[in-house]
Each structure stands twice: as C-alpha cells, then as structure tokens.
MARKE-135026 format. One line per 3 residues: their letters; for each residue y, x, z negated of N, C-alpha, C. Coordinates in nm, 2 decimals, decimal comma, m for minus. Example, Ala and Ser with C-alpha at 12.3 -4.5 7.8 and 13.67 -1.06 7.14 Angstrom:
<rs>
as> m0,57/1,32/m0,78/m0,45/1,23/m0,78/m0,33/1,32/m0,78  m0,22/1,28/m0,71/m0,11/1,37/m0,71/0,00/1,29/m0,79
</rs>
This chain:
<rs>
mkq> 0,02/m3,85/0,09/m0,08/m3,75/0,06/m0,04/m3,62/0,13  0,01/m3,63/0,26/0,05/m3,51/0,33/0,16/m3,44/0,26  0,26/m3,52/0,21/0,37/m3,46/0,14/0,33/m3,40/0,01
lla> 0,24/m3,46/m0,06/0,19/m3,41/m0,19/0,12/m3,27/m0,16  0,04/m3,26/m0,06/m0,03/m3,14/m0,02/0,08/m3,03/0,02  0,17/m3,07/0,10/0,27/m2,98/0,15/0,36/m2,92/0,03
nlp> 0,38/m3,00/m0,07/0,46/m2,95/m0,19/0,38/m2,88/m0,30  0,24/m2,88/m0,28/0,16/m2,81/m0,38/0,18/m2,66/m0,38  0,20/m2,60/m0,50/0,22/m2,46/m0,50/0,09/m2,39/m0,45
lke> 0,11/m2,27/m0,39/0,00/m2,20/m0,32/m0,11/m2,17/m0,41  m0,09/m2,13/m0,54/m0,19/m2,10/m0,63/m0,28/m2,23/m0,66  m0,21/m2,34/m0,67/m0,28/m2,47/m0,70/m0,36/m2,51/m0,58
keh> m0,31/m2,49/m0,46/m0,38/m2,52/m0,34/m0,51/m2,44/m0,33  m0,49/m2,31/m0,36/m0,61/m2,22/m0,35/m0,71/m2,26/m0,46  m0,66/m2,30/m0,58/m0,76/m2,34/m0,68/m0,83/m2,47/m0,64
qsa> m0,76/m2,56/m0,59/m0,82/m2,69/m0,54/m0,92/m2,66/m0,43  m0,88/m2,58/m0,33/m0,97/m2,54/m0,22/m1,10/m2,48/m0,27  m1,08/m2,39/m0,37/m1,20/m2,32/m0,42/m1,29/m2,42/m0,49
hic> m1,23/m2,52/m0,56/m1,31/m2,62/m0,63/m1,39/m2,70/m0,53  m1,32/m2,74/m0,42/m1,39/m2,82/m0,32/m1,50/m2,74/m0,25  m1,47/m2,61/m0,23/m1,58/m2,53/m0,17/m1,70/m2,52/m0,25
tql> m1,68/m2,50/m0,38/m1,79/m2,50/m0,48/m1,87/m2,62/m0,47  m1,81/m2,74/m0,47/m1,88/m2,86/m0,47/m1,96/m2,88/m0,34  m1,90/m2,84/m0,22/m1,97/m2,85/m0,09/m2,08/m2,75/m0,09
qdi> m2,06/m2,63/m0,14/m2,17/m2,53/m0,13/m2,29/m2,58/m0,22  m2,26/m2,64/m0,33/m2,37/m2,70/m0,41/m2,45/m2,80/m0,33  m2,38/m2,89/m0,26/m2,45/m2,99/m0,18/m2,53/m2,93/m0,07
fsd> m2,46/m2,84/0,00/m2,52/m2,78/0,12/m2,63/m2,68/0,09  m2,65/m2,64/m0,04/m2,75/m2,54/m0,07/m2,89/m2,60/m0,07  m2,90/m2,73/m0,06/m3,03/m2,80/m0,05/m3,10/m2,75/0,08
pqi> m3,22/m2,70/0,07/m3,28/m2,65/0,19/m3,32/m2,76/0,29  m3,32/m2,88/0,25/m3,35/m2,99/0,35/m3,23/m3,02/0,43  m3,11/m2,98/0,39/m2,99/m3,00/0,47/m2,97/m2,89/0,57
qri> m3,00/m2,91/0,69/m2,99/m2,81/0,79/m2,88/m2,84/0,90  m2,84/m2,96/0,91/m2,73/m3,00/1,01/m2,62/m3,06/0,93  m2,50/m3,00/0,96/m2,38/m3,04/0,88/m2,26/m3,07/0,98
gli> m2,19/m3,18/0,96/m2,07/m3,21/1,04/m1,95/m3,17/0,95  m1,86/m3,09/1,01/m1,74/m3,04/0,93/m1,62/m3,04/1,03  m1,51/m3,02/0,97/m1,38/m3,01/1,05/m1,32/m2,87/1,02
vpl> m1,25/m2,82/1,11/m1,17/m2,70/1,08/m1,04/m2,75/1,02  m1,01/m2,71/0,90/m0,89/m2,77/0,83/m0,76/m2,73/0,89  m0,67/m2,83/0,88/m0,53/m2,81/0,92/m0,47/m2,72/0,82
pne> m0,36/m2,66/0,85/m0,29/m2,57/0,75/m0,26/m2,64/0,62  m0,23/m2,77/0,62/m0,19/m2,84/0,49/m0,31/m2,90/0,42  m0,43/m2,88/0,47/m0,55/m2,93/0,41/m0,63/m2,83/0,33
pdi> m0,72/m2,87/0,24/m0,80/m2,77/0,17/m0,87/m2,68/0,26  m0,87/m2,55/0,22/m0,93/m2,45/0,31/m1,08/m2,44/0,28  m1,16/m2,50/0,37/m1,31/m2,50/0,35/m1,37/m2,39/0,44
rpv> m1,29/m2,30/0,50/m1,35/m2,20/0,58/m1,46/m2,11/0,51  m1,45/m2,08/0,38/m1,56/m2,01/0,31/m1,69/m2,09/0,32  m1,68/m2,22/0,31/m1,81/m2,30/0,32/m1,86/m2,29/0,46
ier> m1,78/m2,29/0,56/m1,82/m2,28/0,70/m1,89/m2,14/0,72  m1,83/m2,04/0,67/m1,90/m1,90/0,69/m2,03/m1,89/0,61  m2,03/m1,95/0,49/m2,16/m1,94/0,41/m2,27/m2,02/0,48
cri> m2,23/m2,14/0,54/m2,33/m2,22/0,61/m2,39/m2,14/0,73  m2,30/m2,07/0,80/m2,34/m1,99/0,91/m2,44/m1,88/0,87  m2,41/m1,81/0,75/m2,50/m1,71/0,70/m2,63/m1,77/0,67
kkk> m2,63/m1,89/0,61/m2,76/m1,96/0,58/m2,83/m2,02/0,70  m2,77/m2,00/0,82/m2,83/m2,05/0,94/m2,84/m2,20/0,95  m2,74/m2,27/0,89/m2,73/m2,41/0,90/m2,67/m2,44/1,04
tly> m2,70/m2,55/1,10/m2,64/m2,59/1,23/m2,51/m2,67/1,20  m2,40/m2,62/1,24/m2,27/m2,69/1,22/m2,22/m2,76/1,34  m2,17/m2,88/1,31/m2,11/m2,96/1,42/m1,97/m2,99/1,39
fpk> m1,89/m2,98/1,49/m1,74/m3,00/1,48/m1,70/m3,11/1,58  m1,60/m3,20/1,54/m1,55/m3,30/1,63/m1,48/m3,24/1,75  m1,50/m3,30/1,86/m1,42/m3,27/1,98/m1,39/m3,40/2,05
ien> m1,26/m3,40/2,10/m1,22/m3,52/2,17/m1,19/m3,49/2,32  m1,25/m3,56/2,41/m1,22/m3,55/2,55/m1,21/m3,69/2,61  m1,10/m3,71/2,68/m1,08/m3,83/2,75/m1,08/m3,95/2,65
gvm> m1,03/m3,93/2,53/m1,02/m4,03/2,43/m1,15/m4,06/2,35  m1,25/m3,98/2,38/m1,38/m4,00/2,32/m1,41/m3,88/2,22  m1,45/m3,92/2,10/m1,48/m3,81/2,00/m1,64/m3,80/2,00
yfv> m1,68/m3,67/2,00/m1,82/m3,64/1,99/m1,83/m3,51/1,91  m1,95/m3,47/1,86/m1,96/m3,35/1,79/m2,04/m3,25/1,86  m1,99/m3,12/1,86/m2,05/m3,01/1,92/m2,08/m2,90/1,82
tad> m2,18/m2,82/1,86/m2,21/m2,70/1,77/m2,11/m2,59/1,80  m2,09/m2,51/1,70/m2,01/m2,39/1,72/m2,07/m2,28/1,63  m2,11/m2,17/1,69/m2,17/m2,07/1,62/m2,08/m1,96/1,56
srn> m1,96/m1,95/1,61/m1,87/m1,84/1,56/m1,73/m1,89/1,59  m1,64/m1,81/1,53/m1,49/m1,84/1,56/m1,46/m1,83/1,70  m1,54/m1,75/1,78/m1,51/m1,73/1,92/m1,54/m1,86/2,00
dfi> m1,60/m1,96/1,94/m1,63/m2,09/2,00/m1,52/m2,19/1,99  m1,40/m2,14/1,94/m1,29/m2,23/1,92/m1,17/m2,18/2,00  m1,09/m2,28/2,04/m0,97/m2,25/2,12/m0,85/m2,33/2,06
pdk> m0,73/m2,29/2,08/m0,62/m2,37/2,03/m0,62/m2,51/2,09  m0,58/m2,61/2,01/m0,58/m2,75/2,05/m0,47/m2,77/2,15  m0,50/m2,85/2,26/m0,39/m2,88/2,35/m0,36/m3,03/2,35
lfe> m0,46/m3,11/2,31/m0,44/m3,25/2,31/m0,33/m3,30/2,22  m0,32/m3,25/2,10/m0,22/m3,29/2,01/m0,11/m3,19/1,99  m0,12/m3,08/2,06/m0,02/m2,97/2,07/0,02/m2,93/1,92
rni> m0,08/m2,91/1,84/m0,06/m2,86/1,70/m0,13/m2,72/1,69  m0,09/m2,65/1,60/m0,15/m2,52/1,58/m0,28/m2,52/1,50  m0,38/m2,58/1,57/m0,51/m2,59/1,51/m0,62/m2,55/1,61
lvp> m0,74/m2,52/1,57/m0,84/m2,47/1,65/m0,94/m2,59/1,67  m0,99/m2,60/1,79/m1,10/m2,70/1,82/m1,21/m2,63/1,90  m1,33/m2,69/1,89/m1,44/m2,63/1,97/m1,42/m2,63/2,12
q> m1,47/m2,53/2,18/m1,46/m2,53/2,33/m1,54/m2,63/2,39
</rs>
C-alpha cells in the first residue's frame, strides 16, 4: 500500500485526498459529533488537514495520538502550535506536545 501511494501521481493523490475529506466532513457535520480522534497524516498518506481545520472552525474537540514510554494515549490539540517534530521514530512528522 505504501508503494502504491508513493507512486500515485500528485493530481490523483490530491483528488483522492479531497474525496476522503468530503466523506469525513459529511460525517463530522453531524452536530451530535463533538469529539473526534484523528491523526496528522504522513507525507505519503491522504491529506486530511482541511478536515482538521474545518473541525477546529466548527469548535469540535480534536484528539490526536501521542506515545510516551511505549504507551499510546490521545491528547487534545487546539492549533498547529500544539505540535512538535516527532523524535520517537525520527521521521519528518508532527506529534502533539
């Protein structure tokens, strides 16, 4: 799957990301959904950052996974300033502080 995504033309990746974003926004538009767990996508994954921003505008509470001492838990993050470069896996990704 990683190789398939890595070889996907940029236009197709953007199209697929937009399609996924539309589907997620339809789901998250339900006013009863106020707390949402998401991930910050890796560079080779669908770009769902527009969904993250729209959820913030709609005042949804967003939770992101964080790993400390081998334990994963979810924390809230209100803005991009709440993220730092990952040091655990030494990859160019952002994780919650």
